[in-house]
C-alpha positions in Angstrom: 0.0 0.0 0.0 1.3 3.4 -0.9 1.2 5.6 2.2 3.3 8.5 0.8 1.9 12.0 1.0 0.5 13.1 -2.4 1.1 16.6 -3.7 0.3 18.4 -6.9 3.8 17.5 -8.1 3.3 13.8 -7.5 -0.2 14.0 -9.1 1.2 15.6 -12.2 3.9 12.9 -12.3 1.2 10.2 -12.0 -0.7 11.8 -14.9 2.5 11.8 -17.0 2.7 15.6 -17.0 5.7 17.9 -16.3 5.6 18.3 -12.5 7.9 21.2 -11.7 6.4 24.3 -10.2 6.7 26.3 -13.4 5.0 23.6 -15.5 2.2 23.2 -13.0 1.6 27.0 -12.9 1.6 27.1 -16.7 -0.9 24.2 -16.9 -3.2 26.0 -14.4 -3.0 29.3 -16.4 -3.8 27.5 -19.7 -6.6 25.2 -18.5 -9.9 26.0 -16.9 -13.1 24.1 -16.1 -16.7 25.3 -16.6 -18.9 24.9 -13.5 -20.9 22.1 -15.2 -17.8 20.1 -16.4 -16.6 17.3 -14.2 -12.9 17.2 -13.8 -12.4 13.8 -15.5 -14.6 15.0 -18.5 -12.3 18.0 -19.4 -11.2 17.8 -23.0 -7.5 18.3 -22.1 -7.0 14.8 -20.5 -6.0 11.7 -22.4 -8.3 8.7 -21.9 -5.8 7.2 -19.3 -5.6 10.5 -17.4 -9.3 10.8 -17.2 -9.7 7.2 -16.1 -7.1 7.7 -13.3 -9.0 10.9 -12.1 -12.4 9.2 -12.3 -11.2 6.1 -10.3 -9.4 8.3 -7.7 -12.7 10.1 -7.0 -15.1 7.1 -7.3 -12.9 4.9 -5.0 -12.1 7.7 -2.6 -8.5 6.7 -3.0 -5.5 8.3 -1.3 -5.3 10.5 -4.4 -8.8 11.9 -4.1 -7.8 14.8 -1.8 -5.2 16.1 -4.2 -7.4 15.5 -7.2 -10.1 17.6 -5.5 -7.5 20.3 -5.0 -6.7 20.3 -8.7 -10.3 20.5 -9.5 -10.6 23.6 -7.3 -7.5 25.2 -8.8 -8.8 24.7 -12.4 -12.0 26.5 -11.4 -10.3 29.5 -9.7 
């Protein structure tokens, strides 16, 4: 069982995205979500990324808290 603390950096790594602070800031500046769009339905995810996000939320996995944080940041 993975008991490590998940951060935005590790989430971006898990999603196969650049995970340094500048890359994350750039991603957040260039991607937004409409209020009616679920995070995993955003058009900028690959099928695998969307599946990971959906499963993290549905299973209330140890990733769900940081996935929720990403959702909030993309709506900000």
